[in-house]
PDB file of N, CA, C, O and CB in Angstrom:
ATOM      1  N   MET A   1     123.962 105.501   1.417  1.00  0.00           N
ATOM      2  CA  MET A   1     123.254 104.237   1.604  1.00  0.00           C
ATOM      3  C   MET A   1     123.989 103.394   2.646  1.00  0.00           C
ATOM      4  O   MET A   1     125.205 103.504   2.796  1.00  0.00           O
ATOM      5  CB  MET A   1     123.131 103.466   0.257  1.00  0.00           C
ATOM      6  N   ALA A   2     123.259 102.569   3.349  1.00  0.00           N
ATOM      7  CA  ALA A   2     123.828 101.731   4.399  1.00  0.00           C
ATOM      8  C   ALA A   2     124.703 100.629   3.793  1.00  0.00           C
ATOM      9  O   ALA A   2     124.531 100.241   2.637  1.00  0.00           O
ATOM     10  CB  ALA A   2     122.709 101.114   5.262  1.00  0.00           C
ATOM     11  N   ASN A   3     125.641 100.139   4.602  1.00  0.00           N
ATOM     12  CA  ASN A   3     126.472  99.018   4.163  1.00  0.00           C
ATOM     13  C   ASN A   3     125.612  97.775   4.033  1.00  0.00           C
ATOM     14  O   ASN A   3     124.751  97.516   4.874  1.00  0.00           O
ATOM     15  CB  ASN A   3     127.643  98.770   5.147  1.00  0.00           C
ATOM     16  N   ILE A   4     125.845  97.012   2.985  1.00  0.00           N
ATOM     17  CA  ILE A   4     125.130  95.745   2.798  1.00  0.00           C
ATOM     18  C   ILE A   4     126.104  94.617   3.138  1.00  0.00           C
ATOM     19  O   ILE A   4     127.184  94.510   2.557  1.00  0.00           O
ATOM     20  CB  ILE A   4     124.570  95.599   1.319  1.00  0.00           C
ATOM     21  N   TYR A   5     125.692  93.776   4.098  1.00  0.00           N
ATOM     22  CA  TYR A   5     126.523  92.670   4.546  1.00  0.00           C
ATOM     23  C   TYR A   5     126.010  91.376   3.935  1.00  0.00           C
ATOM     24  O   TYR A   5     124.804  91.205   3.754  1.00  0.00           O
ATOM     25  CB  TYR A   5     126.542  92.581   6.087  1.00  0.00           C
ATOM     26  N   LYS A   6     126.922  90.466   3.619  1.00  0.00           N
ATOM     27  CA  LYS A   6     126.566  89.201   2.986  1.00  0.00           C
ATOM     28  C   LYS A   6     126.296  88.120   4.028  1.00  0.00           C
ATOM     29  O   LYS A   6     126.870  88.159   5.116  1.00  0.00           O
ATOM     30  CB  LYS A   6     127.676  88.751   2.037  1.00  0.00           C
ATOM     31  N   PRO A   7     125.424  87.150   3.709  1.00  0.00           N
ATOM     32  CA  PRO A   7     125.193  86.029   4.622  1.00  0.00           C
ATOM     33  C   PRO A   7     126.508  85.297   4.879  1.00  0.00           C
ATOM     34  O   PRO A   7     127.307  85.108   3.961  1.00  0.00           O
ATOM     35  CB  PRO A   7     124.129  85.054   4.044  1.00  0.00           C
ATOM     36  N   GLY A   8     126.731  84.887   6.125  1.00  0.00           N
ATOM     37  CA  GLY A   8     127.961  84.187   6.477  1.00  0.00           C
ATOM     38  C   GLY A   8     129.081  85.124   6.896  1.00  0.00           C
ATOM     39  O   GLY A   8     130.054  84.691   7.514  1.00  0.00           O
ATOM     40  N   GLN A   9     128.952  86.406   6.565  1.00  0.00           N
ATOM     41  CA  GLN A   9     129.946  87.401   6.958  1.00  0.00           C
ATOM     42  C   GLN A   9     129.841  87.643   8.462  1.00  0.00           C
ATOM     43  O   GLN A   9     128.756  87.541   9.036  1.00  0.00           O
ATOM     44  CB  GLN A   9     129.750  88.730   6.167  1.00  0.00           C
ATOM     45  N   GLU A  10     130.964  87.962   9.098  1.00  0.00           N
ATOM     46  CA  GLU A  10     130.954  88.235  10.534  1.00  0.00           C
ATOM     47  C   GLU A  10     130.098  89.468  10.824  1.00  0.00           C
ATOM     48  O   GLU A  10     130.224  90.493  10.153  1.00  0.00           O
ATOM     49  CB  GLU A  10     132.397  88.438  11.064  1.00  0.00           C
ATOM     50  N   THR A  11     129.228  89.359  11.828  1.00  0.00           N
ATOM     51  CA  THR A  11     128.361  90.463  12.221  1.00  0.00           C
ATOM     52  C   THR A  11     129.203  91.567  12.859  1.00  0.00           C
ATOM     53  O   THR A  11     129.875  91.316  13.860  1.00  0.00           O
ATOM     54  CB  THR A  11     127.256  89.978  13.198  1.00  0.00           C
ATOM     55  N   PRO A  12     129.183  92.796  12.301  1.00  0.00           N
ATOM     56  CA  PRO A  12     130.008  93.868  12.851  1.00  0.00           C
ATOM     57  C   PRO A  12     129.493  94.419  14.184  1.00  0.00           C
ATOM     58  O   PRO A  12     130.295  94.718  15.068  1.00  0.00           O
ATOM     59  CB  PRO A  12     130.099  94.984  11.856  1.00  0.00           C
ATOM     60  N   LYS A  13     128.175  94.559  14.346  1.00  0.00           N
ATOM     61  CA  LYS A  13     127.559  95.074  15.575  1.00  0.00           C
ATOM     62  C   LYS A  13     126.317  94.262  15.880  1.00  0.00           C
ATOM     63  O   LYS A  13     125.610  93.843  14.963  1.00  0.00           O
ATOM     64  CB  LYS A  13     127.208  96.586  15.444  1.00  0.00           C
ATOM     65  N   SER A  14     126.041  94.034  17.152  1.00  0.00           N
ATOM     66  CA  SER A  14     124.826  93.320  17.545  1.00  0.00           C
ATOM     67  C   SER A  14     123.598  94.160  17.215  1.00  0.00           C
ATOM     68  O   SER A  14     123.628  95.384  17.337  1.00  0.00           O
ATOM     69  CB  SER A  14     124.856  92.976  19.052  1.00  0.00           C
ATOM     70  N   GLY A  15     122.511  93.499  16.796  1.00  0.00           N
ATOM     71  CA  GLY A  15     121.272  94.208  16.532  1.00  0.00           C
ATOM     72  C   GLY A  15     120.377  93.490  15.548  1.00  0.00           C
ATOM     73  O   GLY A  15     120.587  92.323  15.216  1.00  0.00           O
ATOM     74  N   GLN A  16     119.360  94.227  15.083  1.00  0.00           N
ATOM     75  CA  GLN A  16     118.399  93.714  14.104  1.00  0.00           C
ATOM     76  C   GLN A  16     118.903  94.061  12.700  1.00  0.00           C
ATOM     77  O   GLN A  16     119.231  95.214  12.420  1.00  0.00           O
ATOM     78  CB  GLN A  16     116.964  94.309  14.351  1.00  0.00           C
ATOM     79  N   TYR A  17     118.962  93.066  11.830  1.00  0.00           N
ATOM     80  CA  TYR A  17     119.393  93.241  10.452  1.00  0.00           C
ATOM     81  C   TYR A  17     118.232  92.909   9.528  1.00  0.00           C
ATOM     82  O   TYR A  17     117.592  91.866   9.666  1.00  0.00           O
ATOM     83  CB  TYR A  17     120.627  92.355  10.133  1.00  0.00           C
ATOM     84  N   GLU A  18     117.965  93.809   8.581  1.00  0.00           N
ATOM     85  CA  GLU A  18     116.900  93.574   7.612  1.00  0.00           C
ATOM     86  C   GLU A  18     117.488  92.967   6.344  1.00  0.00           C
ATOM     87  O   GLU A  18     118.558  93.366   5.886  1.00  0.00           O
ATOM     88  CB  GLU A  18     116.146  94.888   7.289  1.00  0.00           C
ATOM     89  N   ILE A  19     116.767  91.993   5.784  1.00  0.00           N
ATOM     90  CA  ILE A  19     117.182  91.387   4.521  1.00  0.00           C
ATOM     91  C   ILE A  19     116.832  92.354   3.391  1.00  0.00           C
ATOM     92  O   ILE A  19     115.719  92.877   3.329  1.00  0.00           O
ATOM     93  CB  ILE A  19     116.496  89.989   4.305  1.00  0.00           C
ATOM     94  N   VAL A  20     117.799  92.584   2.499  1.00  0.00           N
ATOM     95  CA  VAL A  20     117.582  93.454   1.337  1.00  0.00           C
ATOM     96  C   VAL A  20     117.897  92.685   0.068  1.00  0.00           C
ATOM     97  O   VAL A  20     118.671  91.728   0.082  1.00  0.00           O
ATOM     98  CB  VAL A  20     118.453  94.738   1.425  1.00  0.00           C
ATOM     99  N   GLY A  21     117.291  93.110  -1.026  1.00  0.00           N
ATOM    100  CA  GLY A  21     117.517  92.482  -2.322  1.00  0.00           C
ATOM    101  C   GLY A  21     118.872  92.835  -2.903  1.00  0.00           C
ATOM    102  O   GLY A  21     119.620  93.612  -2.308  1.00  0.00           O
ATOM    103  N   PRO A  22     119.197  92.271  -4.062  1.00  0.00           N
ATOM    104  CA  PRO A  22     120.500  92.496  -4.681  1.00  0.00           C
ATOM    105  C   PRO A  22     120.795  93.970  -4.998  1.00  0.00           C
ATOM    106  O   PRO A  22     121.956  94.379  -5.033  1.00  0.00           O
ATOM    107  CB  PRO A  22     120.590  91.692  -5.942  1.00  0.00           C
ATOM    108  N   ARG A  23     119.752  94.754  -5.226  1.00  0.00           N
ATOM    109  CA  ARG A  23     119.944  96.182  -5.524  1.00  0.00           C
ATOM    110  C   ARG A  23     119.591  97.076  -4.340  1.00  0.00           C
ATOM    111  O   ARG A  23     119.474  98.292  -4.491  1.00  0.00           O
ATOM    112  CB  ARG A  23     119.104  96.581  -6.727  1.00  0.00           C
ATOM    113  N   GLY A  24     119.422  96.477  -3.168  1.00  0.00           N
ATOM    114  CA  GLY A  24     119.176  97.256  -1.962  1.00  0.00           C
ATOM    115  C   GLY A  24     117.719  97.447  -1.594  1.00  0.00           C
ATOM    116  O   GLY A  24     117.427  98.162  -0.635  1.00  0.00           O
ATOM    117  N   GLY A  25     116.790  96.834  -2.321  1.00  0.00           N
ATOM    118  CA  GLY A  25     115.366  96.942  -1.999  1.00  0.00           C
ATOM    119  C   GLY A  25     115.045  96.242  -0.689  1.00  0.00           C
ATOM    120  O   GLY A  25     115.452  95.100  -0.474  1.00  0.00           O
ATOM    121  N   ARG A  26     114.318  96.921   0.183  1.00  0.00           N
ATOM    122  CA  ARG A  26     114.009  96.370   1.509  1.00  0.00           C
ATOM    123  C   ARG A  26     112.881  95.352   1.435  1.00  0.00           C
ATOM    124  O   ARG A  26     111.948  95.502   0.645  1.00  0.00           O
ATOM    125  CB  ARG A  26     113.632  97.491   2.483  1.00  0.00           C
ATOM    126  N   THR A  27     112.974  94.300   2.274  1.00  0.00           N
ATOM    127  CA  THR A  27     111.974  93.232   2.273  1.00  0.00           C
ATOM    128  C   THR A  27     111.054  93.294   3.490  1.00  0.00           C
ATOM    129  O   THR A  27     109.955  92.739   3.455  1.00  0.00           O
ATOM    130  CB  THR A  27     112.660  91.881   2.224  1.00  0.00           C
ATOM    131  N   GLY A  28     111.481  93.956   4.561  1.00  0.00           N
ATOM    132  CA  GLY A  28     110.693  93.995   5.782  1.00  0.00           C
ATOM    133  C   GLY A  28     110.952  92.812   6.708  1.00  0.00           C
ATOM    134  O   GLY A  28     110.397  92.750   7.805  1.00  0.00           O
ATOM    135  N   VAL A  29     111.790  91.876   6.274  1.00  0.00           N
ATOM    136  CA  VAL A  29     112.114  90.694   7.076  1.00  0.00           C
ATOM    137  C   VAL A  29     113.400  90.990   7.851  1.00  0.00           C
ATOM    138  O   VAL A  29     114.409  91.383   7.265  1.00  0.00           O
ATOM    139  CB  VAL A  29     112.275  89.408   6.171  1.00  0.00           C
ATOM    140  N   GLU A  30     113.353  90.798   9.174  1.00  0.00           N
ATOM    141  CA  GLU A  30     114.512  91.087  10.016  1.00  0.00           C
ATOM    142  C   GLU A  30     115.006  89.844  10.740  1.00  0.00           C
ATOM    143  O   GLU A  30     114.238  88.931  11.042  1.00  0.00           O
ATOM    144  CB  GLU A  30     114.171  92.170  11.027  1.00  0.00           C
ATOM    145  N   ARG A  31     116.296  89.833  11.006  1.00  0.00           N
ATOM    146  CA  ARG A  31     116.939  88.773  11.782  1.00  0.00           C
ATOM    147  C   ARG A  31     117.782  89.442  12.862  1.00  0.00           C
ATOM    148  O   ARG A  31     118.299  90.539  12.655  1.00  0.00           O
ATOM    149  CB  ARG A  31     117.818  87.833  10.867  1.00  0.00           C
ATOM    150  N   THR A  32     117.920  88.795  13.996  1.00  0.00           N
ATOM    151  CA  THR A  32     118.764  89.290  15.075  1.00  0.00           C
ATOM    152  C   THR A  32     120.095  88.560  15.021  1.00  0.00           C
ATOM    153  O   THR A  32     120.138  87.340  14.858  1.00  0.00           O
ATOM    154  CB  THR A  32     118.079  89.104  16.460  1.00  0.00           C
ATOM    155  N   SER A  33     121.186  89.313  15.159  1.00  0.00           N
ATOM    156  CA  SER A  33     122.510  88.710  15.162  1.00  0.00           C
ATOM    157  C   SER A  33     123.397  89.444  16.154  1.00  0.00           C
ATOM    158  O   SER A  33     123.247  90.647  16.368  1.00  0.00           O
ATOM    159  CB  SER A  33     123.131  88.736  13.749  1.00  0.00           C
ATOM    160  N   THR A  34     124.320  88.710  16.756  1.00  0.00           N
ATOM    161  CA  THR A  34     125.228  89.309  17.730  1.00  0.00           C
ATOM    162  C   THR A  34     126.617  89.474  17.121  1.00  0.00           C
ATOM    163  O   THR A  34     127.024  88.702  16.252  1.00  0.00           O
ATOM    164  CB  THR A  34     125.299  88.450  19.011  1.00  0.00           C
ATOM    165  N   ALA A  35     127.329  90.481  17.585  1.00  0.00           N
ATOM    166  CA  ALA A  35     128.652  90.807  17.053  1.00  0.00           C
ATOM    167  C   ALA A  35     129.587  89.600  17.127  1.00  0.00           C
ATOM    168  O   ALA A  35     129.630  88.888  18.130  1.00  0.00           O
ATOM    169  CB  ALA A  35     129.258  91.991  17.819  1.00  0.00           C
ATOM    170  N   GLY A  36     130.330  89.388  16.046  1.00  0.00           N
ATOM    171  CA  GLY A  36     131.305  88.310  15.994  1.00  0.00           C
ATOM    172  C   GLY A  36     130.788  87.007  15.439  1.00  0.00           C
ATOM    173  O   GLY A  36     131.580  86.151  15.045  1.00  0.00           O
ATOM    174  N   ASN A  37     129.470  86.828  15.394  1.00  0.00           N
ATOM    175  CA  ASN A  37     128.880  85.608  14.837  1.00  0.00           C
ATOM    176  C   ASN A  37     128.562  85.819  13.365  1.00  0.00           C
ATOM    177  O   ASN A  37     128.371  86.957  12.936  1.00  0.00           O
ATOM    178  CB  ASN A  37     127.601  85.205  15.614  1.00  0.00           C
ATOM    179  N   PRO A  38     128.502  84.733  12.572  1.00  0.00           N
ATOM    180  CA  PRO A  38     128.161  84.894  11.151  1.00  0.00           C
ATOM    181  C   PRO A  38     126.687  85.263  10.970  1.00  0.00           C
ATOM    182  O   PRO A  38     125.828  84.815  11.729  1.00  0.00           O
ATOM    183  CB  PRO A  38     128.476  83.601  10.378  1.00  0.00           C
ATOM    184  N   LEU A  39     126.412  86.077   9.966  1.00  0.00           N
ATOM    185  CA  LEU A  39     125.023  86.404   9.632  1.00  0.00           C
ATOM    186  C   LEU A  39     124.353  85.161   9.055  1.00  0.00           C
ATOM    187  O   LEU A  39     124.999  84.402   8.332  1.00  0.00           O
ATOM    188  CB  LEU A  39     124.947  87.598   8.621  1.00  0.00           C
ATOM    189  N   PRO A  40     123.072  84.935   9.357  1.00  0.00           N
ATOM    190  CA  PRO A  40     122.390  83.726   8.884  1.00  0.00           C
ATOM    191  C   PRO A  40     122.134  83.746   7.378  1.00  0.00           C
ATOM    192  O   PRO A  40     122.221  84.798   6.745  1.00  0.00           O
ATOM    193  CB  PRO A  40     121.074  83.556   9.617  1.00  0.00           C
ATOM    194  N   PRO A  41     121.819  82.585   6.809  1.00  0.00           N
ATOM    195  CA  PRO A  41     121.498  82.537   5.384  1.00  0.00           C
ATOM    196  C   PRO A  41     120.237  83.345   5.067  1.00  0.00           C
ATOM    197  O   PRO A  41     119.377  83.519   5.930  1.00  0.00           O
ATOM    198  CB  PRO A  41     121.317  81.084   4.932  1.00  0.00           C
ATOM    199  N   THR A  42     120.129  83.835   3.839  1.00  0.00           N
ATOM    200  CA  THR A  42     118.940  84.566   3.400  1.00  0.00           C
ATOM    201  C   THR A  42     117.999  83.617   2.671  1.00  0.00           C
ATOM    202  O   THR A  42     118.347  82.472   2.384  1.00  0.00           O
ATOM    203  CB  THR A  42     119.326  85.758   2.486  1.00  0.00           C
ATOM    204  N   GLU A  43     116.791  84.117   2.375  1.00  0.00           N
ATOM    205  CA  GLU A  43     115.779  83.291   1.724  1.00  0.00           C
ATOM    206  C   GLU A  43     116.109  83.009   0.259  1.00  0.00           C
ATOM    207  O   GLU A  43     115.791  81.935  -0.253  1.00  0.00           O
ATOM    208  CB  GLU A  43     114.428  83.962   1.821  1.00  0.00           C
ATOM    209  N   LYS A  44     116.748  83.972  -0.419  1.00  0.00           N
ATOM    210  CA  LYS A  44     117.053  83.839  -1.840  1.00  0.00           C
ATOM    211  C   LYS A  44     118.493  84.241  -2.111  1.00  0.00           C
ATOM    212  O   LYS A  44     119.082  85.018  -1.360  1.00  0.00           O
ATOM    213  CB  LYS A  44     116.093  84.689  -2.684  1.00  0.00           C
ATOM    214  N   ALA A  45     119.051  83.711  -3.181  1.00  0.00           N
ATOM    215  CA  ALA A  45     120.419  84.059  -3.576  1.00  0.00           C
ATOM    216  C   ALA A  45     120.501  85.538  -3.937  1.00  0.00           C
ATOM    217  O   ALA A  45     119.555  86.100  -4.489  1.00  0.00           O
ATOM    218  CB  ALA A  45     120.884  83.188  -4.768  1.00  0.00           C
ATOM    219  N   GLY A  46     121.627  86.161  -3.627  1.00  0.00           N
ATOM    220  CA  GLY A  46     121.856  87.557  -3.975  1.00  0.00           C
ATOM    221  C   GLY A  46     121.391  88.549  -2.923  1.00  0.00           C
ATOM    222  O   GLY A  46     121.688  89.739  -3.028  1.00  0.00           O
ATOM    223  N   GLN A  47     120.671  88.085  -1.915  1.00  0.00           N
ATOM    224  CA  GLN A  47     120.201  88.990  -0.870  1.00  0.00           C
ATOM    225  C   GLN A  47     121.314  89.251   0.143  1.00  0.00           C
ATOM    226  O   GLN A  47     122.285  88.500   0.226  1.00  0.00           O
ATOM    227  CB  GLN A  47     118.957  88.409  -0.167  1.00  0.00           C
ATOM    228  N   GLY A  48     121.155  90.326   0.910  1.00  0.00           N
ATOM    229  CA  GLY A  48     122.124  90.676   1.933  1.00  0.00           C
ATOM    230  C   GLY A  48     121.413  91.276   3.130  1.00  0.00           C
ATOM    231  O   GLY A  48     120.193  91.165   3.253  1.00  0.00           O
ATOM    232  N   TYR A  49     122.174  91.912   4.015  1.00  0.00           N
ATOM    233  CA  TYR A  49     121.630  92.488   5.239  1.00  0.00           C
ATOM    234  C   TYR A  49     122.077  93.924   5.426  1.00  0.00           C
ATOM    235  O   TYR A  49     123.184  94.299   5.039  1.00  0.00           O
ATOM    236  CB  TYR A  49     122.041  91.659   6.439  1.00  0.00           C
ATOM    237  N   ILE A  50     121.189  94.739   6.034  1.00  0.00           N
ATOM    238  CA  ILE A  50     121.567  96.068   6.507  1.00  0.00           C
ATOM    239  C   ILE A  50     121.171  96.165   7.979  1.00  0.00           C
ATOM    240  O   ILE A  50     120.162  95.599   8.401  1.00  0.00           O
ATOM    241  CB  ILE A  50     120.883  97.204   5.653  1.00  0.00           C
ATOM    242  N   LEU A  51     121.977  96.887   8.750  1.00  0.00           N
ATOM    243  CA  LEU A  51     121.684  97.080  10.173  1.00  0.00           C
ATOM    244  C   LEU A  51     120.595  98.132  10.306  1.00  0.00           C
ATOM    245  O   LEU A  51     120.778  99.266   9.864  1.00  0.00           O
ATOM    246  CB  LEU A  51     122.964  97.503  10.965  1.00  0.00           C
ATOM    247  N   VAL A  52     119.454  97.774  10.911  1.00  0.00           N
ATOM    248  CA  VAL A  52     118.347  98.722  11.065  1.00  0.00           C
ATOM    249  C   VAL A  52     118.118  99.142  12.512  1.00  0.00           C
ATOM    250  O   VAL A  52     117.572 100.217  12.758  1.00  0.00           O
ATOM    251  CB  VAL A  52     117.079  98.121  10.514  1.00  0.00           C
ATOM    252  N   ASP A  53     118.527  98.311  13.482  1.00  0.00           N
ATOM    253  CA  ASP A  53     118.310  98.658  14.885  1.00  0.00           C
ATOM    254  C   ASP A  53     119.436  98.072  15.730  1.00  0.00           C
ATOM    255  O   ASP A  53     119.342  96.930  16.179  1.00  0.00           O
ATOM    256  CB  ASP A  53     116.927  98.145  15.380  1.00  0.00           C
ATOM    257  N   PRO A  54     120.520  98.857  15.954  1.00  0.00           N
ATOM    258  CA  PRO A  54     121.622  98.335  16.771  1.00  0.00           C
ATOM    259  C   PRO A  54     121.176  98.116  18.218  1.00  0.00           C
ATOM    260  O   PRO A  54     120.307  98.828  18.724  1.00  0.00           O
ATOM    261  CB  PRO A  54     122.825  99.299  16.729  1.00  0.00           C
ATOM    262  N   THR A  55     121.771  97.140  18.867  1.00  0.00           N
ATOM    263  CA  THR A  55     121.467  96.855  20.262  1.00  0.00           C
ATOM    264  C   THR A  55     121.973  98.004  21.126  1.00  0.00           C
ATOM    265  O   THR A  55     123.083  98.504  20.943  1.00  0.00           O
ATOM    266  CB  THR A  55     122.098  95.506  20.706  1.00  0.00           C
ATOM    267  N   LYS A  56     121.132  98.404  22.067  1.00  0.00           N
ATOM    268  CA  LYS A  56     121.498  99.482  22.981  1.00  0.00           C
ATOM    269  C   LYS A  56     121.878  98.887  24.320  1.00  0.00           C
ATOM    270  O   LYS A  56     121.121  98.100  24.889  1.00  0.00           O
ATOM    271  CB  LYS A  56     120.341 100.499  23.142  1.00  0.00           C
ATOM    272  N   HIS A  57     123.045  99.253  24.830  1.00  0.00           N
ATOM    273  CA  HIS A  57     123.531  98.751  26.107  1.00  0.00           C
ATOM    274  C   HIS A  57     123.497  99.869  27.131  1.00  0.00           C
ATOM    275  O   HIS A  57     123.905 100.996  26.854  1.00  0.00           O
ATOM    276  CB  HIS A  57     124.957  98.176  25.972  1.00  0.00           C
ATOM    277  N   ARG A  58     123.005  99.542  28.314  1.00  0.00           N
ATOM    278  CA  ARG A  58     123.014 100.513  29.405  1.00  0.00           C
ATOM    279  C   ARG A  58     124.194 100.221  30.307  1.00  0.00           C
ATOM    280  O   ARG A  58     124.521  99.064  30.571  1.00  0.00           O
ATOM    281  CB  ARG A  58     121.685 100.478  30.207  1.00  0.00           C
ATOM    282  N   LYS A  59     124.820 101.270  30.770  1.00  0.00           N
ATOM    283  CA  LYS A  59     125.918 101.107  31.714  1.00  0.00           C
ATOM    284  C   LYS A  59     125.340 101.036  33.124  1.00  0.00           C
ATOM    285  O   LYS A  59     124.466 101.831  33.468  1.00  0.00           O
ATOM    286  CB  LYS A  59     126.950 102.273  31.588  1.00  0.00           C
ATOM    287  N   PRO A  60     125.812 100.096  33.947  1.00  0.00           N
ATOM    288  CA  PRO A  60     125.257  99.931  35.301  1.00  0.00           C
ATOM    289  C   PRO A  60     125.578 101.105  36.211  1.00  0.00           C
ATOM    290  O   PRO A  60     125.180 101.109  37.376  1.00  0.00           O
ATOM    291  CB  PRO A  60     125.782  98.655  35.926  1.00  0.00           C
TER     292      PRO A  60
END
């Protein structure tokens, strides 16, 4: 299972994070966050985030 990150925790990798319930149930709601910034608050207590689409960088 994917790592579940808590709101306010430092974002490990830039990308799209989906909000999941306390037991890991997916909600379909996504937020974008960049590495090093805190993850935003969730809609309900006990929810967290999983990384669903990491940002892809192209080398010039």
